[in-house]
VMD Tcl script that draws the C-alpha trace (Angstrom):
set ca {
  {76.34 -54.05 13.68}
  {75.95 -54.26 9.93}
  {75.43 -51.13 7.90}
  {72.95 -52.53 5.43}
  {69.18 -52.10 5.62}
  {66.91 -55.14 5.53}
  {63.40 -55.21 4.15}
  {61.07 -57.86 2.88}
  {57.98 -58.31 0.78}
  {55.29 -60.96 0.48}
  {53.15 -61.59 -2.51}
  {50.45 -64.21 -2.09}
  {48.70 -66.17 -4.77}
  {45.03 -66.69 -4.05}
  {44.14 -70.31 -3.51}
  {40.96 -71.76 -4.91}
  {39.71 -75.25 -4.41}
  {42.13 -77.92 -5.52}
  {41.43 -79.25 -9.03}
  {40.99 -82.75 -7.60}
  {37.85 -81.54 -5.78}
  {35.95 -81.90 -9.09}
  {36.56 -85.66 -9.15}
  {34.18 -86.54 -6.32}
  {31.67 -88.15 -8.70}
  {34.45 -90.11 -10.44}
  {35.67 -91.42 -7.08}
  {32.14 -92.45 -6.03}
  {31.43 -94.26 -9.31}
  {34.87 -95.92 -9.28}
  {34.50 -97.17 -5.71}
  {30.99 -98.61 -6.24}
  {31.89 -100.31 -9.54}
  {35.14 -101.78 -8.28}
  {33.72 -102.93 -4.96}
  {30.95 -104.77 -6.78}
  {33.46 -106.34 -9.14}
  {35.72 -107.43 -6.25}
  {32.84 -109.42 -4.74}
  {32.08 -111.09 -8.08}
  {35.71 -111.77 -8.95}
  {36.62 -113.18 -5.53}
  {33.54 -115.42 -5.55}
  {34.29 -116.85 -8.98}
  {38.01 -117.03 -8.12}
  {37.22 -119.42 -5.26}
  {34.75 -121.35 -7.40}
  {37.14 -121.67 -10.36}
  {40.12 -122.18 -8.05}
  {42.00 -119.50 -10.02}
  {44.93 -117.87 -8.28}
  {45.05 -115.27 -11.04}
  {41.44 -114.23 -10.37}
  {41.95 -114.21 -6.59}
  {45.16 -112.17 -6.85}
  {43.43 -109.70 -9.17}
  {40.49 -109.49 -6.73}
  {42.91 -108.75 -3.89}
  {44.57 -106.10 -6.00}
  {41.17 -104.60 -6.86}
  {40.21 -104.54 -3.19}
  {43.39 -102.60 -2.37}
  {42.45 -100.21 -5.17}
  {38.98 -99.66 -3.70}
  {40.66 -98.68 -0.44}
  {43.14 -96.59 -2.40}
  {40.34 -94.75 -4.21}
  {38.64 -94.09 -0.86}
  {41.88 -92.68 0.57}
  {42.47 -90.51 -2.50}
  {38.88 -89.23 -2.34}
  {39.24 -88.44 1.36}
  {42.44 -86.53 0.66}
  {40.73 -84.59 -2.13}
  {38.00 -83.56 0.33}
  {40.51 -82.63 3.05}
  {42.45 -80.51 0.54}
  {39.37 -78.26 0.22}
  {39.41 -77.29 3.89}
  {40.65 -73.78 4.56}
  {43.71 -72.84 6.62}
  {43.55 -72.62 10.40}
  {45.83 -71.31 13.13}
  {47.22 -74.84 13.54}
  {47.35 -75.80 9.84}
  {48.19 -72.55 8.07}
  {48.26 -74.25 4.65}
  {45.02 -76.08 5.39}
  {45.16 -79.85 4.91}
  {46.40 -79.78 1.32}
  {49.36 -82.03 2.14}
  {46.96 -84.91 2.83}
  {46.89 -85.49 -0.94}
  {50.65 -86.22 -0.84}
  {50.20 -88.67 2.04}
  {47.34 -90.35 0.16}
  {49.51 -90.85 -2.92}
  {52.30 -92.30 -0.75}
  {49.90 -94.59 1.12}
  {48.39 -95.77 -2.15}
  {51.82 -96.75 -3.47}
  {52.67 -98.62 -0.25}
  {49.27 -100.32 -0.26}
  {49.87 -101.63 -3.78}
  {53.27 -103.03 -2.79}
  {51.73 -104.83 0.21}
  {49.12 -106.35 -2.12}
  {51.95 -107.48 -4.41}
  {53.61 -109.28 -1.49}
  {50.45 -111.30 -0.86}
  {50.06 -112.16 -4.56}
  {53.67 -113.37 -4.85}
  {53.40 -115.52 -1.71}
  {50.23 -117.27 -2.88}
  {51.55 -117.70 -6.43}
  {54.74 -119.39 -5.24}
  {52.68 -121.75 -3.07}
  {50.49 -122.58 -6.08}
  {53.56 -123.21 -8.24}
  {54.79 -125.75 -5.71}
  {51.38 -127.46 -5.60}
  {49.50 -126.82 -8.90}
  {45.73 -127.33 -9.04}
  {43.23 -127.41 -11.95}
  {41.68 -124.13 -13.07}
  {38.27 -123.34 -14.66}
  {39.75 -121.36 -17.52}
  {36.50 -120.27 -19.20}
  {35.07 -118.79 -16.00}
  {38.42 -117.14 -15.38}
  {38.30 -115.47 -18.83}
  {34.69 -114.26 -18.55}
  {35.19 -112.64 -15.13}
  {38.47 -111.04 -16.18}
  {36.75 -109.69 -19.32}
  {34.22 -107.90 -17.10}
  {37.18 -106.55 -15.15}
  {38.63 -104.98 -18.30}
  {35.38 -103.05 -18.82}
  {35.01 -101.94 -15.19}
  {38.62 -100.87 -14.73}
  {38.91 -99.31 -18.16}
  {35.81 -97.16 -17.58}
  {37.01 -96.09 -14.12}
  {40.43 -95.14 -15.51}
  {38.67 -93.06 -18.17}
  {36.94 -91.05 -15.40}
  {40.35 -89.95 -14.06}
  {42.09 -89.44 -17.41}
  {41.97 -85.64 -17.27}
  {43.73 -85.30 -13.89}
  {47.26 -86.49 -14.74}
  {48.86 -83.27 -13.45}
  {47.72 -84.16 -9.91}
  {49.78 -86.94 -8.31}
  {46.84 -88.02 -6.14}
  {44.50 -88.35 -9.15}
  {47.32 -89.91 -11.18}
  {47.70 -92.55 -8.48}
  {44.01 -93.45 -8.85}
  {44.33 -93.47 -12.65}
  {47.41 -95.73 -12.57}
  {45.63 -98.17 -10.28}
  {42.75 -98.51 -12.72}
  {44.98 -98.80 -15.80}
  {47.06 -101.47 -14.04}
  {43.89 -103.36 -13.15}
  {42.64 -103.26 -16.75}
  {46.02 -104.54 -17.97}
  {46.03 -107.27 -15.33}
  {42.51 -108.38 -16.33}
  {43.62 -108.55 -19.96}
  {46.53 -110.72 -18.85}
  {44.15 -113.05 -17.02}
  {42.03 -113.43 -20.17}
  {45.11 -114.31 -22.22}
  {46.23 -116.71 -19.47}
  {42.84 -118.43 -19.58}
  {43.22 -118.90 -23.33}
  {46.69 -120.37 -22.86}
  {45.38 -122.84 -20.25}
  {42.57 -123.92 -22.61}
  {45.02 -124.52 -25.45}
  {47.76 -126.25 -23.47}
  {46.06 -127.65 -20.36}
  {49.02 -126.42 -18.31}
  {47.66 -125.32 -14.91}
  {51.01 -123.81 -13.89}
  {50.25 -120.91 -16.26}
  {47.82 -119.50 -13.64}
  {50.35 -118.87 -10.81}
  {53.03 -117.78 -13.30}
  {50.53 -115.26 -14.66}
  {49.97 -114.02 -11.09}
  {53.71 -113.40 -10.75}
  {53.69 -111.45 -14.01}
  {50.74 -109.43 -12.66}
  {52.77 -108.64 -9.54}
  {55.70 -107.45 -11.65}
  {53.40 -105.19 -13.70}
  {51.98 -103.66 -10.53}
  {55.46 -102.97 -9.09}
  {56.61 -101.43 -12.37}
  {53.58 -99.13 -12.52}
  {53.78 -98.19 -8.83}
  {57.50 -97.45 -8.51}
  {57.33 -93.98 -10.07}
  {54.32 -93.06 -7.92}
  {56.16 -94.25 -4.80}
  {59.30 -92.24 -5.60}
  {57.40 -89.05 -6.42}
  {55.07 -89.19 -3.42}
  {57.97 -89.98 -1.07}
  {59.94 -87.04 -2.49}
  {57.02 -84.65 -2.00}
  {56.33 -85.93 1.53}
  {59.96 -85.06 2.40}
  {59.46 -81.51 1.04}
  {61.42 -82.35 -2.09}
  {61.18 -80.28 -5.27}
  {58.38 -81.50 -7.62}
  {59.69 -83.45 -10.60}
  {58.67 -80.87 -13.20}
  {60.65 -77.99 -11.60}
  {64.41 -77.40 -12.00}
  {65.71 -75.22 -9.15}
  {68.67 -73.84 -11.21}
  {66.17 -72.56 -13.79}
  {64.09 -70.90 -11.07}
  {67.24 -69.25 -9.67}
  {68.25 -67.95 -13.11}
  {64.75 -66.57 -13.74}
  {64.85 -64.61 -10.47}
  {68.43 -63.39 -11.07}
  {67.41 -62.09 -14.50}
  {64.79 -59.80 -13.00}
  {65.75 -56.09 -12.98}
  {67.62 -54.93 -9.89}
  {68.40 -58.41 -8.53}
  {72.12 -58.78 -7.74}
  {71.92 -62.34 -6.41}
  {69.55 -64.92 -4.96}
  {70.05 -67.10 -1.91}
  {68.03 -69.15 0.60}
  {65.99 -70.45 -2.32}
  {63.57 -73.21 -1.27}
  {60.94 -74.95 -3.40}
  {58.54 -77.60 -2.09}
  {55.10 -79.07 -2.69}
  {52.20 -77.87 -0.56}
  {50.00 -80.54 -2.11}
  {49.94 -82.74 -5.19}
  {48.82 -79.71 -7.24}
  {50.38 -76.69 -5.50}
  {54.00 -75.60 -5.13}
  {55.50 -72.99 -2.78}
  {58.74 -71.03 -2.87}
  {60.73 -68.81 -0.54}
  {63.80 -66.84 -1.60}
  {66.02 -63.93 -0.54}
  {66.64 -61.41 -3.31}
  {69.59 -59.04 -2.89}
  {68.62 -55.68 -4.47}
  {71.23 -52.99 -3.65}
  {69.28 -50.18 -5.37}
  {66.43 -50.40 -2.86}
  {63.09 -52.10 -2.38}
  {61.43 -52.40 -5.83}
  {57.83 -52.06 -4.66}
  {54.68 -54.14 -5.10}
  {54.75 -54.05 -8.90}
  {58.04 -55.96 -8.94}
  {56.65 -58.54 -6.52}
  {53.55 -59.01 -8.67}
  {55.71 -59.47 -11.78}
  {57.94 -61.98 -9.98}
  {54.87 -63.90 -8.86}
  {53.50 -63.95 -12.41}
  {56.84 -65.20 -13.78}
  {57.03 -68.00 -11.23}
  {53.41 -69.01 -11.81}
  {53.51 -68.99 -15.61}
  {56.88 -70.63 -16.16}
  {57.18 -72.99 -13.20}
  {53.66 -73.47 -11.85}
  {54.68 -72.04 -8.46}
  {51.50 -70.50 -7.07}
  {52.62 -69.41 -3.61}
  {55.84 -67.37 -3.48}
  {57.34 -65.49 -0.54}
  {60.15 -63.14 -1.58}
  {62.38 -61.40 0.95}
  {64.16 -58.31 -0.28}
  {67.61 -57.47 1.13}
  {69.17 -54.09 0.48}
  {72.92 -54.42 0.70}
  {75.79 -54.71 -1.72}
  {77.33 -58.16 -2.01}
  {80.89 -58.07 -0.70}
  {83.93 -60.29 -1.14}
  {83.29 -61.82 2.29}
  {80.18 -63.60 1.01}
  {80.58 -67.13 -0.24}
  {78.04 -69.06 -2.25}
  {74.57 -68.96 -0.74}
  {75.56 -67.41 2.60}
  {73.27 -64.64 3.77}
  {74.85 -61.67 5.64}
  {71.76 -61.53 7.83}
  {72.65 -64.93 9.25}
  {75.55 -63.34 11.11}
  {73.61 -60.67 12.98}
  {73.30 -62.89 16.04}
  {75.94 -65.60 16.35}
  {74.06 -67.12 19.27}
  {71.49 -68.54 16.87}
  {72.17 -71.03 14.13}
  {70.69 -70.52 10.68}
  {68.69 -67.49 9.59}
  {66.58 -65.54 12.05}
  {63.30 -64.80 10.31}
  {62.16 -62.50 13.10}
  {63.59 -59.06 13.87}
  {67.28 -58.09 14.18}
  {69.15 -57.14 17.34}
  {69.29 -53.57 16.02}
  {65.81 -53.60 14.52}
  {63.00 -54.81 16.78}
  {60.39 -54.48 14.03}
  {59.11 -57.37 11.92}
  {61.25 -58.54 9.04}
  {58.33 -59.62 6.85}
  {55.77 -57.16 5.53}
  {52.50 -58.48 4.16}
  {50.23 -56.34 2.02}
}
mol new
graphics top color blue
foreach p $ca { graphics top sphere $p radius 0.5 }
foreach p [lrange $ca 0 end-1] q [lrange $ca 1 end] { graphics top cylinder $p $q radius 0.2 }
display resetview
């Protein structure tokens, strides 16, 4: 039996509606505009026999679906916690960002396949029609991107923004490709342009894919350095050391943290917990922190991030977050 006393404290940050909830109108406008443009672009793509227009229409269609998914996730993120989902459904925004990235890559596969086929068997292209339709695409996609410009801090909204910016850039490329075909008469420019479009999409999507995959695996958000968080907690008065520090994303806008703080001089009280919460929120954007206070003096037997409480019951692996063998009471106290 260990001689130290173990206590814990929780400090909760109140959760409002996710910032992305305010983008419902932007999602609705973006979906309607882009769906209408997809119909026009695909129709003229078949008529003009332009692989560039058809590939851009396919990309735009995937973006319409992507916008719908992102909008659905934004709505789900507003639902409150339940007994089954104690964080609510905020994590759906992470899954939406991941699905959007994967959807774009699937669209790229289709574009590349068709472009290679067209390179093998070139066909004439109605360049003027191709340029006019793509010009409309620049306006539609540019305006939709503008609607999401203010939400770059949210990975889900950023995914929607990147889709629209990529589409506008692609449409500009199609216009330039149409000009090149008019000047040179070289029909192979159309499928080559489609391959360039595919490369642009992959380049713009790769970062989104990596970030959303990291967050879906409970990785630390890109803008937070765990060593800095550890140092900030260790600098707080009375803290001898910090271990069991975990940081992960609850959603594309919210970050959570749990940590054990060793404070040999005793439990510091609610004021300390409030100050720690403020520090984490202001400097790292961590809005939901759970801090467990341990009252014992670090000894020479401790190595690295080992927690003495882990050794209370050797029959269990890892840390027991319930009571101790010698203390049947709860180990976490919530105000």
